[in-house]
C-alpha positions in Angstrom: -213.6 -158.2 -198.3 -216.6 -155.8 -198.9 -216.5 -154.9 -203.0 -217.0 -151.1 -204.0 -218.2 -150.9 -207.7 -216.5 -148.2 -209.2 -218.6 -145.8 -211.6 -217.1 -145.5 -215.2 -216.7 -141.0 -214.4 -214.7 -142.4 -210.8 -212.6 -144.9 -212.4 -210.2 -142.7 -214.5 -208.8 -141.7 -211.3 -208.7 -144.9 -209.8 -206.0 -146.5 -212.4 -209.3 -147.4 -214.4 -210.6 -149.7 -211.5 -213.8 -151.2 -211.9 -214.1 -152.4 -208.5 -212.1 -152.1 -204.9 -211.8 -154.5 -202.2 -211.3 -152.9 -198.8 -211.9 -153.6 -195.3 -214.8 -153.6 -193.3 -215.6 -150.4 -191.6 -218.0 -147.2 -192.2 -219.1 -145.8 -195.5 -216.8 -142.6 -193.8 -213.7 -145.2 -193.8 -214.6 -146.3 -197.3 -214.9 -142.5 -198.6 -211.4 -141.8 -196.9 -209.2 -144.3 -198.4 -210.6 -143.4 -202.1 -209.1 -140.1 -201.1 -206.2 -141.4 -200.2 -205.6 -142.7 -203.3 -206.4 -140.0 -205.6 -206.9 -136.7 -203.5 -208.8 -135.0 -206.1 -211.9 -137.1 -205.0 -212.3 -135.2 -202.3 -213.9 -132.4 -204.0 -215.8 -135.0 -206.1 -217.4 -136.7 -203.2 -217.4 -134.1 -200.6 -218.2 -130.8 -200.0 -216.7 -128.1 -198.0 -218.6 -129.4 -194.7 -216.9 -132.6 -195.3 -220.6 -134.3 -196.2 -221.2 -136.3 -198.9 -222.4 -134.3 -201.7 -226.1 -134.2 -202.7 -225.5 -135.7 -206.2 -223.1 -138.7 -205.0 -225.3 -141.7 -204.0 -224.0 -144.8 -201.9 -225.6 -147.7 -201.8 -225.1 -151.1 -199.5 -226.3 -154.1 -201.3 -228.7 -151.8 -203.1 -229.7 -150.0 -199.8 -229.8 -145.8 -200.2 -226.8 -144.7 -197.5 -229.7 -142.1 -196.9 -231.9 -144.4 -195.5 -229.4 -146.5 -193.3 -227.2 -144.2 -191.6 -225.7 -141.5 -193.8 -221.9 -141.5 -193.8 -221.9 -144.3 -190.5 -223.6 -147.0 -192.4 -221.0 -149.9 -191.6 -220.3 -152.1 -194.5 -219.5 -156.0 -193.8 -217.3 -158.3 -194.8 -219.6 -159.7 -197.9 -221.2 -156.0 -198.2 -221.4 -155.0 -202.0 -220.6 -151.3 -202.1 -222.0 -149.4 -205.1 -221.2 -145.8 -205.9 -223.1 -143.5 -208.3 -222.3 -140.1 -209.4 -224.4 -137.7 -211.5 -222.6 -135.9 -214.5 -223.9 -132.6 -216.0 -223.1 -131.2 -219.0 -223.7 -129.5 -222.3 
């Protein structure tokens, strides 16, 4: 099963999980899975057009999905997905 590494910022919204396993599929399906777990993630991960927000970066095996097929990138059974969110504040 593919594995998602959850950044610390999102762990509190996903029951303190540092990683989640899921069935292979497309990144947009993975995003929907995370949003089903916690609907609050919809506003964090996606913009009003349901596109990945610019400050959220997703990597499959270290490769940025922006250079693959964005949200239509396919995640295979043994892949590792990493989500990185930029956090600002002051």
